[in-house]
N, C-alpha and C positions, 0 to 999 in steps of 0.2 A: 436399775434402783434407779429413783430419782429424788430428789429433797424438793421440795415447797415452803417458801415461805408467803407474806404480805407484806408489802416493805414500811408499812404505819405499824406494825405491830415488833416491829423491828427497833433492839435499844436505838437509841443515840448513843452519839462517843464523841469528848468532844479531845482530841489529838493537839498533844505541845507542840506550839508555831502551829499551825493548819488554821484556818480561820473558821471555815466551812463545818458546819456541822455532820458528823459524819455518820451513815446506819452501814455495819462494814455488812452484804447480802454473803460474804465469803465465810463469815468465822457464824454467820448461823449456817448455811448451808454444806461447806467444807471441801468447793472444789475444786480437784485435784493441779485441775491446769491453765486455771484462771485467778482474776482475785477482785468479785466485781464488789460495788459498794455505790451509796446514792450516799450524791452530798447536796444538805441543803445549804443557803448560801441567805444571809439580809444582801439588801440593795448597797452595794459601794464595799462588799468582801473579796475576798481573791483568796488563790489558794500563791503556795509557795510558788515562783518562778523555776521551773527543777528542769533537769533529762531525765533518763533512765536510761543503765547499764545496759541490760536487759528486754525487759516488758516494752513490746508497744503497749497503748490505751488507742480503746475507742469511745468515746464520749455517745452520748444522745442525750440531748436535752429534754426532758420530760414536762417542764413549763417554765416560763421566765422568758429572759433573754440575757445574754454574754458576750462580752466583749475578749476574744480568744485573740492572745499574742504565740503563734506557733513560728517558730527563728524571728526571721526580720521580716514578720510579715502579718499585719490585725487585722481583724476583720470580727462580725458581729455570728452568731448562732443563736436561733430562736425553736421555739420549740417544733420539733418532730427532727431537726438536722441531726447529721452524723457527724462525728469526722474522725478520723481516728492517724493518731499520731503516730510515724517509731520512735523506739526506745533514742538516738541520743541527738532529737533532735529538744531544743529548750519550751519549753509552753507553758502558758499561765491562761487564769481565765480572770474576770472581775462579775461580779452578776451588775447586771445593769435598772435590777429590777429583783425584789423576794425571787430566787428562782431552783428550782433541783437536775440534779444532771443526774444519771444512769452514767457510773464511769467499769473498765472492765478492764484490767493488765494482764497484760500473757507476757511470756510461761509466771505464774502463781509465784515468786520471788518475794521473799518479806524483804524488807529495805534498802530496795534497791534505788531508790533517787537520790538522784544528786542533787542539792540545792545550789540556786546560780544567786549569789549576791546581787 
């Protein structure tokens, strides 16, 4: 069995307290083991600095460029770059221009993120 969708056909969702627009691929396809979505950023938008209790995350830059903070390190990601972050490590991404980021968290656990002030 499989699920197939086109990203641009998935309804955009705004999540309170999160700046990027999110296209919840997982909401449409219902995978059991992972939590995929596409985050769409305007220049300067960023997600909350956070870590996860159980989920590791994979980030794939679909287009645009980002500044990423992982733990105490900062670096740039550009189109085609892939980053995997373990659950307990703090992370934050900031768009350096309009950009889209494909994010997969696994295991599929809702409300696993812990926001860091």
